[in-house]
C-alpha positions as a printed Julia matrix, in Angstrom:
760×3 Matrix{Float64}:
  54.81   -1.39    7.96
  53.94   -4.35    5.0
  51.05   -2.68    3.83
  53.02    0.8     3.93
  56.03   -0.72    1.1
  56.66    0.64   -2.02
  56.35   -1.36   -5.12
  57.22    1.19   -7.79
  56.66    4.74   -8.52
  55.14    6.76  -11.59
  56.28    9.72  -11.58
  56.15   11.47   -8.46
  53.35    9.2    -6.83
  54.47    5.94   -5.09
  52.7     2.62   -5.72
  52.22    0.88   -2.47
  51.58   -2.36   -1.37
  48.23   -0.69    0.33
  47.15    1.0    -3.14
  46.9    -2.99   -4.54
  44.83   -3.99   -1.39
  42.67   -1.21   -2.12
  42.3    -2.15   -5.83
  41.63   -5.54   -5.03
  39.0    -4.69   -2.51
  37.24   -2.78   -4.8
  37.7    -5.38   -7.73
  35.48   -7.7    -5.61
  33.06   -4.93   -5.17
  32.62   -4.53   -8.45
  32.57   -7.81   -9.43
  29.97   -9.16   -6.57
  27.82   -5.63   -7.48
  27.72   -7.37  -11.36
  26.66  -10.86  -10.16
  23.83   -9.92   -7.33
  22.51   -7.76  -10.35
  22.73   -9.9   -12.99
  20.32  -12.47  -11.71
  17.17  -11.94  -14.0
  19.29  -12.59  -17.42
  19.27  -16.29  -16.61
  15.58  -15.95  -17.45
  15.6   -13.81  -20.37
  17.8   -10.6   -21.95
  15.26   -8.34  -21.63
  14.31   -4.88  -20.3
  13.13   -4.77  -16.51
  10.03   -3.44  -15.17
   8.05   -0.85  -17.28
   9.31    2.94  -17.14
  13.02    1.56  -19.07
  10.75    0.74  -22.05
   9.95    4.4   -22.02
  13.3     5.57  -21.79
  14.91    3.14  -24.75
  12.08    4.64  -26.79
  13.08    8.41  -25.83
  17.0     7.11  -26.06
  15.84    5.53  -29.06
  14.12    9.18  -30.78
  17.77   11.06  -29.82
  19.57    8.67  -32.21
  16.8     8.71  -34.76
  15.87   12.77  -34.55
  18.7    14.35  -32.53
  18.91   16.38  -29.15
  17.29   19.5   -31.19
  14.19   17.34  -32.21
  14.29   15.44  -28.88
  13.3    18.7   -26.86
  11.22   19.79  -28.95
   9.05   16.37  -28.91
   5.72   16.16  -27.92
   4.94   12.65  -27.9
   1.38   11.66  -29.4
   1.17    8.41  -28.91
   0.51    8.36  -24.97
  -1.71   10.33  -23.07
  -3.98   10.21  -25.77
  -5.29   13.07  -26.78
  -3.0    15.3   -25.12
   0.51   14.04  -25.68
   3.28   14.2   -23.65
   5.93   17.1   -23.69
   8.95   14.45  -22.92
  11.7    16.83  -22.08
  10.18   18.22  -19.08
   8.35   15.06  -17.99
  11.49   12.65  -18.2
  14.65   11.95  -16.91
  16.78   13.83  -19.59
  20.34   13.5   -18.74
  19.7     9.57  -18.88
  18.31    9.9   -22.6
  20.78   11.71  -23.79
  23.89   10.22  -21.61
  22.94    6.93  -22.96
  22.16    8.89  -26.69
  26.01   10.07  -26.53
  27.66    6.56  -24.94
  26.12    4.51  -27.32
  27.65    5.18  -30.48
  31.03    4.91  -28.49
  30.59    2.05  -25.94
  27.72   -0.21  -28.09
  30.34   -2.31  -30.33
  28.02   -3.37  -32.91
  24.96   -4.09  -30.5
  21.78   -3.26  -30.91
  20.89    0.0   -28.64
  17.99   -2.21  -26.93
  20.79   -4.78  -25.51
  22.7    -1.74  -24.7
  20.24   -0.09  -22.4
  19.87   -3.77  -20.83
  23.66   -3.55  -19.83
  24.28    0.22  -19.08
  22.22    0.0   -15.9
  24.25   -2.93  -14.56
  27.47   -0.91  -15.34
  26.99    2.36  -13.79
  25.28    0.67  -10.87
  28.46   -1.26  -10.17
  30.92    1.49  -10.9
  28.99    3.82   -8.2
  30.59    1.18   -5.32
  33.94    2.86   -6.53
  32.27    6.64   -6.03
  30.97    5.45   -2.86
  34.31    4.48   -1.59
  35.74    8.07   -2.12
  32.89    9.64   -0.81
  33.01    7.56    2.42
  36.73    7.67    2.18
  36.88   11.19    2.85
  34.54   10.94    5.13
  36.01    8.08    7.36
  39.4     7.22    5.68
  40.33    4.72    3.37
  38.96    1.21    5.8
  35.49    2.79    5.96
  35.04    3.47    2.31
  36.53    0.2     1.21
  33.72   -1.1     3.8
  30.85    0.91    2.15
  32.06   -0.06   -1.17
  31.45   -3.82    0.14
  28.27   -3.11    1.89
  26.85   -1.25   -1.2
  27.44   -3.93   -3.42
  24.95   -6.35   -1.34
  22.76   -4.47   -0.35
  19.19   -5.66   -1.11
  17.3    -2.53   -1.23
  20.3    -0.57   -3.72
  20.78   -3.7    -6.14
  17.38   -4.21   -6.52
  16.66   -0.68   -8.09
  19.13   -1.1   -10.41
  19.37   -5.03  -11.78
  20.37   -5.72  -15.46
  17.83   -4.33  -17.79
  16.82   -1.78  -14.86
  17.06    1.72  -17.37
  15.41    3.89  -14.81
  16.34    6.72  -12.73
  18.51    5.27   -9.82
  21.54    3.52  -11.34
  22.8     6.89  -12.62
  20.93    9.04  -10.49
  22.85    7.64   -7.33
  26.21    7.52   -9.4
  26.12   10.76  -10.07
  25.16   11.78   -6.71
  27.72   10.25   -4.62
  30.06   11.47   -7.17
  28.59   15.5    -6.55
  29.09   14.31   -2.66
  32.64   13.46   -3.28
  33.37   16.64   -4.52
  31.12   18.66   -2.24
  32.32   17.15    1.07
  36.06   17.06   -0.43
  35.7    20.99   -1.18
  34.7    21.61    2.08
  36.84   19.32    3.75
  39.89   20.35    2.19
  40.58   24.35    2.13
  43.16   24.21   -1.1
  41.57   27.53   -2.79
  41.17   27.45   -6.12
  41.27   23.39   -6.37
  38.58   23.13   -3.78
  36.59   26.03   -5.82
  36.6    23.47   -8.74
  35.26   20.42   -6.76
  32.59   22.58   -5.82
  31.51   23.92   -9.03
  31.79   20.71  -10.31
  29.66   19.26   -7.75
  26.76   21.68   -8.34
  27.26   20.25  -11.93
  26.76   16.69  -10.93
  24.1    16.98   -8.72
  21.81   18.71  -11.44
  22.39   15.79  -13.45
  21.94   13.89  -11.04
  18.63   15.63  -10.18
  17.97   15.68  -13.95
  18.15   11.62  -14.02
  16.49   10.9   -10.6
  13.68   12.74   -8.5
  15.54   11.09   -5.57
  18.34   13.29   -5.54
  15.9    15.84   -4.15
  16.66   13.7    -0.56
  20.51   14.69   -1.19
  19.46   18.08   -1.86
  17.69   18.12    1.55
  20.52   16.51    3.07
  22.95   19.52    2.19
  21.02   22.06    3.09
  19.94   20.25    7.12
  23.97   20.11    6.96
  24.54   24.19    5.72
  22.66   25.26    8.95
  25.28   23.25   10.99
  28.38   23.69    9.06
  28.93   27.31   10.28
  29.05   25.98   13.88
  31.95   23.03   13.0
  34.12   24.79   10.56
  36.06   27.79   12.06
  38.67   28.52    9.23
  37.86   32.01    8.17
  36.26   32.87    5.21
  36.13   30.04    3.95
  32.71   29.16    3.93
  31.92   32.41    2.6
  32.61   31.57   -0.53
  32.43   27.9    -0.86
  29.36   27.84    0.19
  27.78   30.06   -2.13
  29.79   28.48   -4.91
  28.42   25.0    -4.58
  24.89   26.03   -4.23
  24.92   28.42   -6.64
  26.79   25.99   -9.36
  23.51   23.57   -8.41
  21.33   26.37   -8.99
  22.39   27.56  -12.49
  23.07   24.46  -13.72
  19.99   23.5   -13.03
  18.61   25.68  -14.91
  19.67   23.74  -18.28
  16.96   21.8   -18.22
  13.15   22.37  -18.22
  12.44   19.43  -14.92
  15.17   20.36  -13.18
  14.63   24.01  -13.58
  11.17   23.73  -12.17
  12.72   22.14   -9.0
  15.19   25.21   -8.35
  12.91   28.09   -9.26
  10.35   26.81   -6.67
  11.04   24.48   -3.34
  14.56   22.93   -4.72
  16.13   26.31   -5.43
  14.93   27.79   -1.6
  16.01   24.15    0.3
  19.36   25.48   -1.04
  19.54   29.45   -1.37
  17.94   30.14    2.05
  20.73   27.96    4.02
  23.0    28.88    1.96
  22.43   32.92    2.73
  21.93   31.74    6.4
  26.4    30.41    6.02
  26.77   33.88    4.57
  25.27   35.9     7.25
  26.93   33.46    9.97
  30.49   34.11    8.74
  29.82   37.81    8.49
  28.33   37.92   12.36
  31.54   35.67   13.32
  33.59   38.45   11.92
  31.99   41.06   14.02
  32.06   39.4    17.45
  33.89   38.3    19.78
  35.33   34.42   19.39
  33.43   33.5    22.8
  30.07   34.99   21.34
  30.06   32.86   18.47
  28.07   29.91   19.38
  25.66   32.42   21.62
  25.02   34.96   18.71
  24.77   31.89   15.53
  22.15   30.25   18.04
  20.63   33.44   18.3
  20.32   33.71   14.56
  19.71   30.01   13.6
  16.61   30.27   15.84
  15.1    33.69   13.74
  15.95   32.46   10.48
  14.47   28.47   10.88
  11.52   30.42   12.24
  11.07   32.94    9.42
  11.37   29.74    6.94
   8.42   28.09    8.39
   6.56   31.58    7.87
   7.87   31.57    4.32
   6.85   27.93    3.7
   3.57   28.27    5.78
   2.71   31.64    3.67
   2.36   30.29   -0.05
   5.21   32.25   -1.36
   7.02   29.22   -2.42
   5.55   26.57   -3.62
   5.37   23.14   -2.24
   6.29   19.84   -3.64
   3.96   16.95   -4.96
   2.56   14.67   -2.11
   4.83   11.71   -2.82
   7.87   14.41   -1.77
   5.96   15.74    1.47
   4.86   11.95    2.48
   9.06   11.1     1.97
  10.28   14.41    4.66
   7.08   13.69    6.81
   5.89    9.81    6.85
   3.55   10.58    9.29
   1.29   11.9     6.48
  -1.01    9.34    5.32
  -2.85    8.96    1.47
  -6.29    9.59    0.92
  -6.4     8.7    -2.86
  -6.85    4.88   -3.96
  -4.78    5.72   -7.09
  -1.83    6.67   -5.0
  -2.16    4.08   -2.16
  -2.33    1.43   -5.15
   1.25    1.74   -6.05
   2.89   -1.31   -4.9
   6.14    0.64   -4.04
   3.75    3.44   -2.02
   3.28    0.25    0.56
   4.16    1.46    4.49
   7.36    0.35    5.87
   7.72   -2.47    8.33
   9.87   -3.35   10.62
  10.21   -6.62    9.7
  10.95   -5.79    6.0
  13.64   -3.08    7.2
  15.43   -5.75    9.32
  14.74   -8.18    6.22
  16.62   -6.02    4.13
  19.14   -4.41    6.04
  20.16   -7.29    8.51
  23.24   -7.28   10.44
  23.74   -3.3     9.08
  21.66   -2.41   11.17
  23.66   -3.77   13.73
  26.65   -1.79   12.24
  24.77    1.28   11.68
  23.83    1.62   15.61
  27.39    1.02   16.61
  28.44    3.57   14.13
  26.42    6.35   15.33
  27.47    5.86   19.24
  31.17    5.79   17.87
  30.8     8.72   16.23
  29.44   10.55   18.76
  32.17    8.9    21.14
  35.87   10.0    22.26
  36.43    7.0    19.58
  35.83    9.14   16.19
  38.35   12.09   17.45
  40.28   11.26   13.99
  37.68   12.21   12.31
  37.0    15.94   11.58
  34.07   16.91   13.07
  32.21   18.91   10.07
  32.42   15.37    8.43
  31.14   13.28   12.11
  28.35   16.21   11.19
  27.78   15.57    7.93
  27.9    11.12    7.94
  25.42   11.75   11.11
  23.02   14.51    8.94
  22.78   12.66    5.56
  22.35    8.98    8.03
  19.84    9.84   10.2
  18.33   11.89    7.8
  18.2     8.73    5.08
  16.77    6.33    7.96
  14.47    8.89    8.68
  13.05    9.54    5.47
  13.13    5.67    4.71
  10.09    4.8     7.37
   7.84    6.86    4.44
   7.05    3.74    1.91
   8.97    0.88    1.14
  10.85    1.93   -2.17
  12.51    4.5     0.16
  14.22    1.78    1.56
  17.29    2.49   -0.47
  18.3     5.44    1.54
  18.09    3.54    4.32
  21.13    1.45    3.06
  22.85    4.68    2.01
  22.36    5.56    5.97
  23.29    1.71    7.1
  26.15    1.99    5.06
  27.59    5.59    6.17
  27.41    4.4     8.89
  28.19    0.91    9.68
  31.43    1.42    7.08
  32.7     4.55    9.85
  31.76    2.1    12.76
  33.15   -1.67   11.95
  36.65    0.69   10.58
  36.51    2.61   14.29
  36.4    -0.93   16.1
  39.02   -2.79   13.56
  41.03    0.2    14.42
  40.66   -0.27   17.97
  41.44   -3.85   18.02
  44.11   -4.15   15.8
  45.69   -1.58   18.14
  45.77   -3.9    20.63
  50.03   -5.11   21.01
  48.84   -8.55   21.97
  45.74  -10.72   22.09
  46.44  -11.85   18.81
  43.99  -14.77   19.16
  40.8   -11.28   20.2
  42.05   -9.86   16.96
  41.7   -13.46   15.1
  38.21  -13.96   16.49
  37.07  -10.26   15.65
  37.86  -10.54   12.14
  36.49  -13.88   11.91
  33.0   -12.71   13.28
  33.14   -9.9    10.57
  33.65  -11.9     7.72
  30.77  -14.23    8.82
  28.34  -11.07    9.42
  28.81  -10.07    5.99
  28.64  -13.63    4.38
  25.21  -14.92    6.33
  22.82  -12.04    4.77
  24.17  -13.59    1.42
  23.95  -16.71    1.88
  21.63  -17.47    4.35
  18.7   -18.37    5.2
  18.76  -21.06    1.84
  16.15  -20.18   -0.92
  15.39  -16.96    1.16
  19.19  -15.11    0.73
  19.44  -11.58   -0.44
  21.18  -13.07   -3.79
  18.0   -14.52   -4.23
  16.08  -10.88   -4.63
  17.65  -10.65   -8.25
  16.25  -14.38   -8.83
  13.16  -13.58  -11.18
  12.52  -12.8   -14.36
  12.2    -9.14  -16.06
   8.26   -8.14  -16.28
   7.77   -8.05  -19.55
   7.93  -12.46  -19.38
   6.42  -12.36  -15.93
   3.47  -10.16  -16.51
   4.31   -8.14  -13.52
   2.69  -11.49  -11.73
   2.49  -13.03   -8.33
   4.34  -16.09   -9.83
   8.23  -14.62   -9.18
  10.03  -17.85  -11.0
   7.74  -17.83  -14.01
   8.44  -16.95  -17.38
   6.7   -16.87  -21.21
   6.6   -14.6   -24.17
   2.94  -13.98  -23.94
   3.37  -10.12  -23.72
   6.09   -9.77  -26.04
   3.83  -11.75  -28.68
   0.8    -9.55  -27.62
   2.27   -6.45  -28.72
   3.63   -7.97  -31.98
   0.36   -8.98  -32.83
  -1.02   -5.34  -31.88
   1.72   -3.93  -33.53
   1.24   -6.13  -36.82
  -2.26   -6.39  -36.79
  -3.92   -3.66  -35.93
  -3.96    0.27  -37.63
  -0.9     2.6   -37.07
  -3.48    5.08  -35.83
  -5.3     2.82  -33.65
  -5.88    3.77  -29.71
  -5.44    1.38  -27.02
  -7.01    1.25  -23.59
  -5.02   -0.96  -20.31
  -4.61    0.17  -17.07
  -1.91    2.65  -17.02
   0.91   -0.08  -15.96
   1.17   -1.5   -19.31
   1.38    1.72  -20.72
   4.9     1.85  -21.5
   4.77   -1.53  -23.23
   2.45   -1.25  -25.07
   3.74    2.28  -26.86
   7.31    0.95  -26.83
   6.87   -2.8   -28.4
   3.8    -2.1   -30.73
   3.97    1.03  -31.37
   0.69    2.36  -30.57
  -1.14    5.05  -28.85
  -2.4     4.72  -25.03
  -4.77    6.91  -23.29
  -2.58    6.61  -19.82
   0.8     5.42  -18.57
   3.7     4.8   -15.98
   4.48    8.79  -15.99
   1.05    8.65  -14.04
   0.53   12.49  -15.78
  -3.2    12.93  -15.57
  -4.84   11.25  -12.38
  -8.41   11.76  -13.6
  -7.39    9.92  -17.01
  -6.51    6.84  -14.88
  -9.46    7.29  -12.81
 -12.04    7.11  -16.03
 -10.16    4.0   -16.88
 -10.62    2.5   -13.49
 -14.18    3.82  -13.85
 -14.92    1.91  -17.25
 -13.76   -1.03  -16.33
 -15.69   -1.2   -13.31
 -19.4     0.37  -14.65
 -21.54   -1.48  -16.74
 -20.46   -2.62  -19.95
 -22.76   -0.42  -22.15
 -22.14    2.57  -20.04
 -18.18    2.15  -20.61
 -18.66    1.48  -23.91
 -19.89    4.89  -24.75
 -17.2     6.59  -22.45
 -14.43    4.56  -23.96
 -15.7     4.62  -27.8
 -17.14    8.37  -27.55
 -14.53   10.73  -29.17
 -12.63   13.5   -27.68
 -14.92   15.97  -28.48
 -18.38   14.32  -27.15
 -19.48   14.85  -23.68
 -20.3    11.93  -21.97
 -21.24   13.46  -18.93
 -24.54   11.44  -18.4
 -21.94    7.67  -18.27
 -19.64    9.42  -15.5
 -21.93   10.9   -13.5
 -22.16   14.53  -11.86
 -20.49   12.79   -8.7
 -17.27   11.43   -9.76
 -16.64   14.71  -12.36
 -16.28   16.92   -9.53
 -14.55   14.09   -7.48
 -11.71   14.13  -10.39
 -11.5    17.6   -10.2
 -13.61   18.79  -12.55
 -17.34   21.08  -12.85
 -20.24   20.18  -14.66
 -20.68   20.71  -18.28
 -23.31   23.47  -18.27
 -21.05   25.29  -15.74
 -17.81   24.61  -17.73
 -19.7    26.03  -20.73
 -21.23   29.25  -19.38
 -18.45   30.7   -17.55
 -16.42   29.73  -20.96
 -18.51   31.97  -22.84
 -19.04   34.42  -20.43
 -14.91   34.58  -20.41
 -14.14   34.87  -24.17
 -17.37   37.18  -25.2
 -19.48   34.71  -25.64
 -17.58   32.02  -28.14
 -17.95   28.81  -27.64
 -14.44   26.6   -26.73
 -12.86   25.17  -29.3
 -10.72   22.27  -28.75
  -6.92   22.54  -30.29
  -4.29   20.09  -29.29
  -1.19   20.08  -28.11
   0.37   19.08  -31.41
  -2.12   21.39  -33.63
  -1.35   24.4   -31.27
   2.46   24.78  -32.31
   1.51   24.34  -35.91
  -0.88   27.07  -35.46
   0.85   29.22  -33.09
  -2.34   29.17  -30.86
  -2.69   28.29  -27.34
  -3.74   24.64  -26.31
  -7.08   24.11  -25.39
  -8.6    20.84  -24.56
 -12.42   22.27  -23.33
 -12.91   20.32  -20.04
 -11.93   16.88  -20.87
 -12.9    15.45  -17.95
 -16.39   14.75  -19.01
 -15.43   14.19  -22.55
 -14.78   10.49  -24.38
 -11.72    8.61  -24.51
 -11.89    7.83  -28.25
 -10.19    4.38  -27.79
 -10.24    1.4   -31.04
  -9.17   -1.64  -28.47
  -9.12   -2.92  -24.87
  -6.16   -4.87  -23.58
  -6.88   -6.71  -20.21
  -4.37   -9.43  -18.59
  -4.83  -12.2   -16.18
  -2.78  -14.12  -14.38
  -3.5   -18.06  -12.86
  -2.94  -21.26  -12.24
  -4.54  -23.98  -14.48
  -5.09  -28.19  -12.93
  -7.43  -30.78  -13.43
  -9.59  -32.98  -11.56
  -9.05  -36.82  -11.61
 -12.95  -37.02  -13.19
 -12.7   -34.85  -15.72
 -10.75  -33.54  -18.75
 -12.05  -29.95  -18.78
  -9.61  -27.69  -17.19
 -10.15  -25.73  -13.88
  -8.29  -22.3   -12.88
  -7.38  -19.95  -10.2
  -7.31  -16.43  -10.9
  -6.0   -13.68   -8.54
  -2.25  -14.11   -9.59
  -1.82  -10.35  -10.25
  -2.83   -9.36  -13.34
  -6.08   -7.33  -13.45
  -8.14  -10.02  -12.31
  -5.95   -9.15   -8.53
  -6.47   -5.17   -8.92
 -10.3    -5.18   -9.3
 -10.29   -4.11   -5.25
  -8.0    -0.73   -6.19
 -10.39   -0.01   -9.45
 -13.57   -0.12   -7.51
 -11.68    1.64   -5.18
  -9.92    4.99   -7.35
 -13.11    4.92   -9.03
 -15.42    5.73   -6.5
 -17.24    3.07   -6.58
 -19.16    0.42   -3.01
 -16.64   -1.84   -2.78
 -18.99   -4.61   -1.06
 -20.35   -4.51   -4.0
 -18.01   -6.09   -6.06
 -15.6    -7.68   -3.81
 -16.33  -10.59   -1.45
 -15.12  -10.07    1.93
 -11.78  -11.33    1.78
 -10.57   -8.47   -0.27
 -10.13  -10.74   -2.73
 -12.85  -12.95   -4.41
 -15.31  -11.12   -6.83
 -18.94  -10.78   -6.53
 -21.52  -12.35   -8.31
 -22.46   -9.02   -9.48
 -19.12   -8.17  -10.16
 -18.57  -11.0   -12.79
 -21.89  -10.24  -14.57
 -22.43   -6.76  -14.69
 -19.23   -5.17  -14.39
 -16.84   -4.44  -17.87
 -14.06   -6.12  -16.59
 -15.99   -9.17  -14.87
 -17.48   -9.69  -18.27
 -14.32   -9.02  -20.17
 -12.65  -11.88  -18.28
 -13.55  -15.08  -19.83
 -14.02  -17.3   -16.92
 -17.28  -17.83  -15.04
 -17.02  -19.67  -10.97
 -17.84  -23.16  -11.2
 -17.75  -23.92   -7.35
 -15.77  -22.27   -3.78
 -13.31  -24.77   -2.52
 -12.14  -25.21    0.93
  -8.85  -25.65    0.56
  -7.69  -27.51    3.55
 -10.65  -30.29    3.0
 -11.0   -30.22   -0.51
 -15.09  -29.35   -0.16
 -17.25  -27.5    -2.92
 -19.37  -25.39   -2.42
 -22.18  -23.21   -4.78
 -21.83  -19.97   -2.69
 -19.04  -18.33   -1.16
 -18.15  -17.87    2.49
 -15.15  -17.0     4.33
 -12.28  -19.09    3.64
 -13.14  -20.13    0.6
 -11.47  -19.9    -3.18
 -13.09  -19.88   -5.98
 -12.19  -22.22   -8.79
 -13.23  -20.82  -12.46
 -14.01  -22.62  -15.46
 -13.76  -20.65  -19.25
 -17.09  -19.2   -20.76
 -16.87  -16.57  -23.32
 -19.24  -13.86  -22.36
 -19.27  -12.19  -25.97
 -19.21  -14.25  -28.99
 -21.62  -12.17  -31.22
 -19.34   -9.5   -33.03
 -21.93   -7.89  -34.48
 -24.04   -6.96  -31.82
 -21.74   -6.96  -28.74
 -19.86   -4.05  -27.35
 -16.19   -5.98  -27.47
 -15.14   -8.72  -29.21
 -12.06  -11.07  -28.52
  -9.6   -11.18  -31.05
  -6.9   -11.86  -29.46
  -5.51  -14.25  -26.78
  -1.54  -15.01  -26.01
  -0.41  -18.75  -26.09
  -0.69  -19.41  -22.39
  -4.5   -18.62  -22.25
  -4.87  -21.54  -25.06
  -2.21  -23.86  -23.61
  -3.9   -26.98  -21.62
  -1.14  -28.12  -19.87
  -1.08  -27.78  -15.8
   0.8   -24.75  -15.09
   0.81  -21.04  -14.77
  -1.55  -19.26  -17.16
  -0.26  -15.67  -18.07
  -2.78  -14.71  -20.64
  -3.18  -11.17  -22.59
  -6.38  -10.5   -24.02
  -7.07   -8.05  -26.82
 -10.95   -6.72  -27.38
 -11.74   -5.01  -30.44
 -13.98   -2.03  -29.41
 -16.86   -2.26  -31.38
 -17.57    1.03  -33.5
 -21.22   -0.45  -34.65
 -22.8    -1.44  -31.23
 -25.55    0.52  -30.26
 -26.81   -0.18  -26.43
């Protein structure tokens, strides 16, 4: 009664005490979310990870050149010499929206700083949208619990940290706004109001799709829900216009963008339109059959339609999504591609990690799923219960594919857990007596919320944001180390190399190079051309002479003899002689002439790369990154080093696998330590200016001259390329950490010039 007390009125709206409580809890959720996501700012105010640097660059391009130029932009600074069609391969909504918001809310700050703060704001505002969405499903109390759980959920806030100018923060905000409008439009049959909500839901979900590929999960959840909806929603004729309204809105708005139009024209469009047709047919079946036969007739039709859908998919009529999306909906698929497996986020989820990330909310989710099925949840409408179960179970199932998708498990636990806690709380508080049990229950509830946030010490949930931006840590294995080595290296590259210089580096660092040094790269984090990345890996592992021919040769030069026929075929190419013969046959005996994408627009002729897999990479510089620790022993002033700190020296096993080399020839049995052959004969091995001094047994301190399992290699500096006239690679820059003499972490960026005058 007290919570319903009227405080004041605004027009026809009565502001009551319970509204003040809602505002207070939402403000608390927003504040906690801000605090949880702000940890990296303590180390430096920089963009986080890799992709945000490209997103910043794309947004800057819009501000400087306008939206029209952006949609025509072929970025020739990346994937040399092919370039990148930005608008068809990017999160367009993220770029356009940020460029629109900056003049309004920038308040004199730089665009760089604005993009650092924007994900913090959108990520925290999503707590309020989550409240609205779950409130429609399970009531106001459930919505408030959902907002609180959202604000402290590790998989969610770690993919929306300050500086995380990527797809997830905006994508989740728009997706949950769309879900709120969708379930609200479906739940309440309010004629024109429902229609407007469903149209708006289609708009926001299409914008979410353009912002984040993970939005396809929500499309899938709605598609599955459509197959159940006719069984649980019995309002006459409502679904006949409601379902098509949302679906057609989603499809039509998605056609506005190149990236999303490719989704809806293919598998995503089929996934939403096929179930929509099912809903429409079901409504006609219900009209022409007796009410007592509805369930039977709909079940028969559902069986037929599902079998038809399977047949259409297997017929190849609809193109299937890429492997990463298939792997998400079918976690039992395993990748045979070393390049895919090398990405840390694609690591298979383990139960221990899932429990660490979800903790007590696993218990809440289990209770919630049980109570939703029980009679205790009869206050929740059937169609809302079904949607809550579908989206939650599907989210938990999808999250089992790989670590990155634990975010969806959090969403499932959030929905089920908040509804479950609400039902339990309602049952306890309904008791007229037993005030002590009410106090105990609410106290335990508060404690369960607090435990994972604060305990264990130095490993609580809030500690998951206590690490520096990747540009400061180098993405190394030293989570709380920060230095300016990469920033200094990129500034040196920008001011000391020709503007048209092409830089070879592992794809991890591509966005940093193009954005901070404004130089052209061969590959970056978009991973658009797999074989280009595999050629890079092959160049790093093959001999220095061989790699020099691949990297230095022009993109018109055939380097098949240095790549090997087997590798060319393995990477999806064909023998150069076969390609030339086939091309002449198909083109009236004419030889293939390269026409780059940038030239094709100017000349009005098709792009032609003439079998680029077999061609040189046309690079001028080569960057490698090394991470390790520097230390001294009492008997010597010479610094000693351990490597394997998460730089390129730690990725060599992946380079070997990706480039189709024999692993045992380059890596010792511990899958970490390099063999002498690697150090002496591979390009990466010779570019690393260190030699193994001794192998050390960590528990005894004994040293050995040869490797055996359990030993750790200790390195000493030794430059392998000292003759700038005759060596294939010339070291022209080493970042400050490499030259430092103090004990501690080394985070070294080394820039080599590829010697154009070298003769093998």
